[in-house]
C-alpha positions in Angstrom: -7.7 -11.1 -9.8 -6.4 -7.9 -10.5 -8.2 -5.4 -12.7 -6.5 -2.9 -15.4 -6.1 0.7 -13.7 -6.0 -0.5 -10.0 -3.6 1.3 -7.5 -1.7 -0.5 -4.6 1.0 0.9 -2.4 3.9 -1.5 -1.7 6.0 -1.4 1.3 9.8 -2.0 1.1 11.9 -2.5 4.0 15.6 -2.5 3.6 17.5 -5.2 6.5 20.8 -3.1 6.9 18.9 0.1 7.4 15.7 1.0 9.5 14.6 2.8 6.3 11.0 1.5 4.9 9.7 2.9 1.4 6.3 3.5 0.4 5.8 2.9 -3.5 2.5 3.7 -5.7 1.8 0.8 -7.9 -0.3 0.3 -10.9 -2.0 -2.9 -12.8 -1.1 -1.5 -16.5 -1.7 -5.1 -18.4 -3.5 -8.3 -17.5 -3.3 -11.4 -18.7 -4.2 -14.9 -18.0 -0.9 -15.9 -15.8 0.9 -12.6 -15.6 0.4 -8.2 -14.6 2.2 -5.9 -15.3 3.1 -3.3 -13.0 4.1 0.5 -13.0 5.9 2.0 -10.4 6.6 5.2 -12.2 5.4 8.3 -10.4 1.9 9.5 -11.6 3.3 13.0 -13.0 6.2 10.9 -14.9 6.4 12.2 -18.6 3.9 15.2 -18.2 4.5 18.6 -18.6 4.8 20.5 -15.5 4.1 24.4 -15.2 4.7 26.5 -12.6 3.2 29.8 -11.4 6.3 31.5 -9.2 6.4 34.6 -7.3 9.8 35.7 -6.3 9.6 37.4 -3.0 13.0 38.5 -2.1 16.7 38.1 -3.6 19.7 38.0 -1.2 21.6 41.2 -1.6 
């Protein structure tokens, strides 16, 4: 049985290419027969702030 908040990894393979992709999935809603799964990045929708030091600029 799935539990709300569980995270798991899904592997996607493309037949036409030898590319494999991994997605982190989260269970966001659990019903009697179905569950809603979210594949957004955990930082999606959040405000990010970066502290950047510029070391050198090309002349």
